[in-house]
N, C-alpha and C positions, 0 to 999 in steps of 0.2 A: 466625615468619611461617607462616600456614596454607598447606598444600599445595593448589595449584589442582587441582580435580577435572578429570580428562581427559574429553573429550567421547565418545571411543570407547575401548573396552577393547582393550588390546594385549597381545601375547605371553602371559605367565603370568597375566594378569588375566582372561583369558577363562575362564569357569567351566563350559564345556560339555565333555563327553567327546569328541564328534565335531564337526567343522565342515565346511561346504561351501566349498571353495576355488574362486574364480572369478578371471578376468582375467589370469592369469599364462600367458604364451605357452609357456614351457618345460615347464610341468606340465599334465597333463590336468585339466580341471575335474572336480570330483567330491567325494565325501564322504571325509574322512580323519580319523584320530584326532588329537586335539589335540597329542600328542607328535610325531607325524609332521609335522604342519603347522608346528609351531614349528621342528622340525629343518630343514625345507625353507627356512624364512625365515632361519635362522642361516647356512645354507650360502651363501645369497646376500647375507648381511650386511645384511638388511633386517628390517622388523617385520611381524608377523602382526597385522592390524588387523580388528576385528570391524565390518563395514559395516552389517549388518542383524541385530540380536540377536533380533528378534521371530519369525523363522522357526525351524523345527525341522528339521535342525540350523542354527545361526546361520551366516550368510554372512560369509566372511572373505576378505581380499585380502592378498597379500604386496606390501608397498611401503615406501618411506621415509616414516615417519610425520610427521616434521618438514616435509618437502616437501609432503606431502598436506595438512597443516594450513595451510601457507602458501598453497597454491593455492586452498583453500576460502575463506580470508580474502580473497584477491585477487578471486575470483569474486563473493563477497558484496559487496565494495566496488564492483565494476563494476555489479552489479545495482542497488545503491543509487544510483549516479550516474545511471543511466538513468531512474530514477523521477522524475516531476515532481510537486512538491508544489503542490496547488491550494488557495489560500486563498479563503474566502468572506467578502466584505465586506457589510455591511448598510447600507441607506439607508432611513430611515423618514420619513414625513410624514403629515399628517392629510388627511381627505377634502376639506377646503376650502382646500387649499394654493393660494397665488397663482401667477400665471404666472411671475413673475421668480424666486420661490423654487424653483419646479419646474425652471426652466432651470439654476439652480445645482446642484440635485440631479442633473440629467442630466449636467452637466459632470463632476461627481465620479464618476458611474457610468461614463462614457466613459473616464476616467483609469484606473479599476480594471480595466475590461475590456481596455484596451490593454496593461496590465501582465500580463494572463493570469489575473486573478482572477475568480471567479464573483461575482455580485452578487445578494443577496437583498433585494428591495424590499418594504417594509412600508407599509401604510396602517393606522394605528392609530385606533381609534374610542374617544373618551372620552365617558363619560356617555351623553347622548341622541344623540350623533352616529352611533350604531350604526344609526339609521334610514336613514342615507345609504349603505348597503352598495353600492347600484348606482353611486352617484357614486364610491365608492372603487374599484370594479372598472373603471369608465371611466378613472379617473386612471391606474391600473396599465397598462391596455391602451394608453393614449396614451403613457405612459412607454416602453413596449416599442416602440411605433411610432417614437418620436423617436430611439431608440437602436439601431434595427435594423441600421445599417451597422457597428456595433462588436460587437454581441452578438445572440444569438438566444434566444428564450424556451425554457427547458429545462422549466419547469413553469408551467402556466397559473395564474391567480389562484385561491387556495384560502383559505377562511375558517377561522381557527383561534382560537377564543376571541373576544377583542375586536380581533383584527387579521387583516388579509387580506394574504397575501404571494404573491410570484411570484419565481421564480428565473431569472436570466439567465446564460447561459454565453458566454464570449468566442468570436468567430468566428475561424477559422484564416486567417491572412493569408498 
């Protein structure tokens, strides 16, 4: 089974002659030889961990490496839990969509917005229907007006190729 590569270099794996020690209250922060720094860490029965290898000399800390990794993983997990994933749902129709069909599309958009998803509304133009760009824009703006209690317009109608789209974001309740 292959050995898992460590994220940080520790103890003898640090390949610098001198290191800058930081964060230990019993030692004065400063530049020490690698042997002296490792000796300090052994006296405390802890590890010398390279925190920032890019600096010259590299920055190191004396700490319990396993505990350090555990806390990093825990912090990463908490950060991930606080992130909110926003999905974008798409709704498309033509420039001559009927009133009833439009209401069905509005209902599904309301459902998406209430769930917290963004909605990208398309008006697609087939063949010669591209002549009705104004009609498509009017349909999109009416759509936004109908749905304004659930979402707000994040991006006004934009023409892209043979389709015009608008993005709606959910309102905070």
